[in-house]
C-alpha positions as CSV (number, residue, x, y, z in Angstrom):
1,M,124.7,30.8,-16.0
2,A,121.8,29.8,-14.2
3,T,119.2,32.2,-13.1
4,S,115.3,32.4,-11.6
5,K,112.8,35.0,-11.3
6,S,114.4,35.4,-7.8
7,N,117.9,35.6,-8.4
8,P,118.1,37.3,-12.5
9,L,121.2,38.1,-14.3
10,R,122.9,41.4,-12.7
11,I,124.1,43.1,-15.7
12,G,126.5,47.0,-15.4
13,V,127.0,48.7,-17.9
14,L,129.9,51.3,-17.1
15,I,129.5,54.8,-18.6
16,S,133.2,56.1,-18.4
17,G,132.4,58.8,-20.1
18,W,131.2,60.3,-23.4
19,V,130.6,57.1,-24.7
20,Q,129.8,55.4,-28.7
21,L,126.1,54.9,-28.5
22,L,126.2,52.2,-31.2
23,D,128.8,50.2,-28.2
24,L,126.1,50.2,-25.4
25,A,123.4,48.9,-28.1
26,V,124.7,46.0,-27.0
27,I,123.3,45.4,-24.0
28,D,120.1,45.1,-26.2
29,L,121.5,41.8,-27.3
30,F,120.4,40.3,-23.0
31,A,117.1,42.3,-23.0
32,I,116.3,41.0,-25.8
33,M,116.4,37.6,-23.6
34,S,114.4,38.7,-21.0
35,P,110.8,37.4,-20.3
36,G,108.9,40.3,-20.9
37,Y,110.8,41.0,-24.4
38,I,110.6,37.3,-25.5
39,K,106.5,37.1,-24.5
40,T,105.9,40.0,-26.8
41,C,107.4,38.4,-29.7
42,H,104.3,35.8,-29.7
43,L,106.9,32.7,-29.4
44,P,106.3,29.4,-28.2
45,Q,106.1,28.7,-24.6
46,S,109.6,26.6,-24.8
47,I,110.8,29.5,-25.6
48,V,109.1,31.6,-23.1
49,D,110.7,28.9,-20.5
50,L,114.3,29.4,-21.9
51,A,113.9,32.9,-21.2
52,V,116.3,35.4,-18.5
53,P,115.5,37.2,-16.0
54,L,117.9,40.1,-15.7
55,K,118.9,43.6,-14.1
56,I,120.8,46.2,-15.7
57,H,122.8,48.9,-13.9
58,Y,123.9,51.9,-15.7
59,I,126.8,53.3,-13.9
60,G,129.1,56.2,-14.1
61,A,131.8,58.2,-11.7
62,S,128.7,60.4,-10.8
63,S,124.6,60.4,-11.0
64,A,124.9,63.3,-13.7
65,P,123.1,62.4,-16.8
66,A,125.7,60.8,-19.0
67,N,126.8,62.2,-22.7
68,L,126.6,59.8,-25.7
69,S,127.7,60.0,-29.0
70,A,125.2,60.9,-32.3
71,N,123.4,63.7,-29.3
72,V,122.4,61.3,-27.0
73,S,121.8,61.5,-23.1
74,I,120.9,59.2,-20.3
75,N,120.2,59.0,-17.0
76,L,122.5,56.6,-15.1
77,T,120.9,54.2,-12.1
78,D,123.6,53.9,-9.9
79,T,127.5,55.3,-9.3
80,V,130.5,53.4,-8.7
81,S,130.2,54.0,-5.0
82,S,126.4,52.3,-4.8
83,P,126.5,49.3,-2.9
84,S,124.2,47.5,-5.3
85,V,126.7,47.5,-8.0
86,S,129.3,46.8,-6.1
87,P,131.9,43.9,-6.5
88,G,130.4,40.6,-5.7
89,N,126.9,41.7,-6.8
90,L,127.2,41.9,-10.7
91,D,127.4,39.1,-13.2
92,I,128.5,41.0,-15.8
93,L,130.4,44.3,-16.2
94,M,129.9,45.6,-19.7
95,I,132.4,48.3,-20.8
96,P,131.0,50.4,-23.6
97,G,134.0,52.5,-25.4
98,P,134.4,56.1,-24.5
99,D,136.5,58.6,-26.2
100,P,139.9,56.8,-26.5
101,N,142.1,59.5,-25.9
102,Q,140.5,59.9,-22.2
103,V,142.3,58.5,-19.3
104,P,139.8,57.1,-16.5
105,S,139.4,58.3,-13.5
106,D,141.4,56.3,-10.5
107,D,137.2,55.6,-8.9
108,L,136.7,54.2,-12.6
109,K,139.9,52.0,-12.4
110,T,139.0,50.7,-9.1
111,F,135.9,49.8,-9.6
112,V,136.7,47.6,-12.6
113,R,139.9,45.8,-11.1
114,E,138.0,45.1,-7.6
115,H,135.1,43.4,-10.3
116,H,137.2,41.6,-11.9
117,D,139.4,40.3,-9.1
118,V,136.4,38.8,-7.6
119,G,135.7,37.2,-10.9
120,T,133.0,39.4,-12.6
121,T,132.8,38.9,-16.4
122,I,134.3,41.6,-18.2
123,L,132.9,42.6,-21.2
124,S,134.6,45.3,-23.1
125,I,133.2,47.0,-26.0
126,C,135.6,48.9,-28.6
127,T,137.6,51.3,-26.9
128,G,136.5,50.4,-23.5
129,C,139.4,48.0,-23.7
130,I,141.6,51.1,-22.8
131,V,139.2,51.1,-19.6
132,A,140.4,47.7,-18.9
133,A,144.0,48.3,-20.0
134,H,144.3,51.0,-17.4
135,A,142.9,49.5,-14.7
136,G,145.3,46.7,-15.4
137,I,143.1,44.2,-15.7
138,L,144.6,43.2,-19.5
139,N,148.3,42.9,-18.1
140,G,149.4,39.3,-19.2
141,K,146.3,39.1,-21.0
142,R,145.3,38.4,-24.7
143,A,143.2,40.6,-26.0
144,T,141.8,43.2,-28.2
145,G,140.6,46.5,-29.8
146,P,139.7,48.3,-32.5
147,R,142.0,47.3,-35.9
148,I,143.3,50.5,-36.4
149,M,144.5,51.2,-32.9
150,I,146.1,47.8,-32.0
151,P,149.8,49.6,-33.4
152,G,149.1,52.1,-30.6
153,L,147.3,49.8,-27.9
154,R,150.9,47.6,-28.5
155,E,152.6,50.8,-27.6
156,Q,150.7,52.3,-24.9
157,F,150.1,48.8,-23.1
158,P,152.7,46.4,-23.3
159,K,151.7,44.4,-20.3
160,V,149.4,43.3,-22.1
161,K,150.1,39.5,-23.4
162,E,149.0,40.2,-26.5
163,W,147.2,42.9,-28.9
164,D,146.0,40.2,-31.1
165,G,144.4,42.0,-34.4
166,S,143.0,39.4,-36.5
167,C,140.5,38.5,-34.2
168,R,136.8,40.6,-33.8
169,F,136.4,39.4,-30.1
170,V,139.0,37.5,-27.6
171,K,138.3,35.7,-24.8
172,D,140.9,35.6,-21.9
173,G,139.8,34.2,-18.5
174,N,137.0,36.0,-17.0
175,V,137.9,39.4,-19.6
176,W,136.4,39.6,-23.2
177,S,137.1,42.0,-25.7
178,S,136.2,43.2,-29.0
179,G,137.2,45.1,-31.7
180,S,135.4,48.3,-33.3
181,I,131.7,49.1,-32.3
182,T,129.9,46.2,-33.9
183,N,131.9,43.4,-33.3
184,G,130.5,44.3,-29.8
185,F,127.5,42.4,-31.0
186,D,129.5,39.4,-32.4
187,L,131.3,39.2,-28.9
188,A,127.3,39.3,-27.1
189,I,126.5,36.5,-29.6
190,A,129.5,34.0,-28.5
191,Y,129.1,34.9,-24.8
192,L,125.3,33.9,-25.1
193,R,126.2,30.9,-27.1
194,E,128.8,29.9,-24.5
195,N,126.6,30.5,-21.5
196,Y,122.7,30.2,-22.6
197,P,120.6,27.3,-24.7
198,A,121.1,27.5,-28.0
199,P,117.2,27.7,-29.1
200,L,117.1,30.9,-27.3
201,V,119.9,32.5,-28.4
202,D,119.1,31.5,-32.1
203,V,116.2,33.1,-31.4
204,V,118.0,36.4,-30.2
205,C,120.3,36.1,-33.6
206,D,116.9,36.1,-35.3
207,L,115.1,38.9,-33.8
208,S,117.8,41.0,-33.4
209,E,119.2,40.2,-37.3
210,V,122.5,39.5,-35.5
211,A,124.9,36.6,-37.2
212,D,127.0,34.3,-35.8
213,R,130.4,35.6,-37.3
214,P,133.8,33.5,-37.0
215,S,136.0,35.4,-34.7
216,E,138.3,35.8,-36.9
217,Y,138.5,38.6,-39.9
218,V,138.3,37.6,-43.4
219,S,139.3,40.9,-44.9
220,G,141.1,43.5,-44.4
221,L,140.6,47.5,-43.8
222,R,138.9,48.9,-46.6
223,S,140.2,52.7,-46.9
224,E,144.0,53.4,-48.0
225,F,144.5,55.5,-44.4
226,F,145.0,53.0,-42.0
227,G,147.7,50.6,-44.2
228,K,147.7,46.5,-43.4
229,L,147.7,46.0,-39.6
């Protein structure tokens, strides 16, 4: 994805309600690619030259501060009605996971759907897939979500072509979805691998100590309470 200092990568992070802090942390992998961050790490000029200027918007249904897990709150930069984040003005829309019992408002669903329809890349993290599914953008698509929730997701959203519980992340068209929480890091690295030079992504992985894990899980769930999914 081509960017320049005058045309930075535009990322919107949709805070659709109470959100898991560790889901939101995925955005930092993108921030690590920025020129300011790369320059502070005293890396070779060849890497600095690959850095990606970006602008991150934190978006909510209203402008009120958003509450996250771990007793954290953040100030939002935009609302879903802000012209700066309207469909066509974002390259990526990231949806960190909210309370899975929460039904997004019509305004939020419309915002997600309209971004999807103009070709914005959608990155849903963990239960962010529920927001995407409510918006209808997973209909007819393959997707994933938290492994412990896959059976329920199949029942709740039968129009989704396949809820794949075997993968940490799935890409179908311009929609990416991940399994639980830290699988969002796997999704982000896979996205970066697909769109940016390997030396830069290697630096992101090394600085963050995030590994290139394969899409497919290699082991089952640990807890007896979740059974064999």
